[in-house]
C-alpha positions in Angstrom: 46.0 55.0 -24.8 47.9 51.9 -25.5 48.0 51.1 -21.8 44.2 51.6 -21.5 43.7 49.2 -24.4 46.0 46.7 -22.8 44.2 47.0 -19.5 40.9 46.5 -21.3 42.2 43.4 -23.1 43.5 42.0 -19.8 40.1 42.7 -18.1 38.3 41.1 -21.1 40.5 38.0 -20.9 39.8 37.8 -17.2 36.0 38.1 -17.8 36.2 35.5 -20.5 38.0 33.1 -18.2 35.5 33.8 -15.4 32.6 33.3 -17.9 34.1 30.0 -19.0 34.4 28.9 -15.4 30.8 29.9 -14.6 29.6 28.0 -17.7 31.5 24.9 -16.6 30.0 25.3 -13.1 26.5 25.8 -14.6 26.9 22.7 -16.7 27.9 20.6 -13.6 25.0 21.9 -11.7 22.6 21.2 -14.6 23.9 17.6 -14.7 23.5 17.3 -10.9 19.9 18.6 -11.1 19.1 16.1 -13.9 20.5 13.3 -11.9 18.5 14.3 -8.8 15.4 14.6 -10.9 15.9 11.1 -12.3 16.5 9.7 -8.8 13.4 11.4 -7.6 11.3 10.0 -10.4 12.7 6.5 -9.6 11.8 6.9 -5.9 8.3 8.1 -6.8 7.9 5.1 -9.1 9.1 2.8 -6.4 6.8 4.4 -3.8 3.8 4.1 -6.2 4.6 0.5 -6.9 4.9 -0.2 -3.1 1.6 1.6 -2.5 -0.1 -0.4 -5.2 1.3 -3.6 -3.7 0.1 -2.5 -0.3 -3.3 -1.8 -1.6 -3.5 -5.2 -3.2 -2.5 -6.9 0.0 -5.1 -4.9 1.9 -7.7 -5.9 -0.6 -6.8 -9.5 -0.3 -6.9 -9.3 3.5 -10.3 -7.7 3.3 -11.6 -10.4 1.0 -10.2 -13.2 3.3 -11.8 -11.4 6.3 -15.1 -11.2 4.5 -14.9 -14.9 3.6 -14.1 -15.8 7.3 -17.1 -13.6 8.4 -19.4 -15.4 6.0 -18.1 -18.8 7.2 -18.5 -17.7 10.9 -22.0 -16.5 10.1 -22.9 -19.7 8.3 -21.4 -21.8 11.2 -23.4 -19.8 13.7 -26.6 -20.4 11.6 -25.8 -24.1 11.5 -25.2 -24.2 15.2 -28.6 -22.5 15.8 -30.3 -25.0 13.5 -28.6 -27.9 15.2 -29.6 -26.6 18.6 -33.2 -26.3 17.5 -33.1 -29.8 16.1 -31.6 -31.1 19.4 -34.3 -29.4 21.4 -37.0 -30.9 19.0 -35.5 -34.4 19.3 -35.2 -34.2 23.1 -38.8 -33.0 23.3 -39.9 -35.8 21.0 -37.9 -38.4 23.0 -39.3 -37.0 26.2 -42.8 -37.4 24.9 -42.1 -40.9 23.8 -40.6 -41.9 27.1 -43.4 -40.2 29.0 -46.0 -41.8 26.8 -44.4 -45.2 27.3 -44.3 -44.8 31.0 -47.9 -43.8 31.1 -49.0 -46.6 28.8 -46.9 -49.3 30.6 -49.0 -49.9 33.7 
């Protein structure tokens, strides 16, 4: 009977030691998980900030492109107006020259 009690105490002590070791391992793993979660949150924050920066850059590029397109459109319109004016002036000059030539003799 005494030997059974001694064996049970020895087994209990071994189980307590094992339990303590498992609790320590569990604590270490919990800390590692918390560290990994914190790192993941930082990476997600950094990725979000980078995405926001990229979106802002794209928005600025689109605005510059739209402004350039408006300028190009305006320049094309001005060129067409200048061409029409040149044609009108040439025609007027031609009429003047032709009229002077006919009136000269």
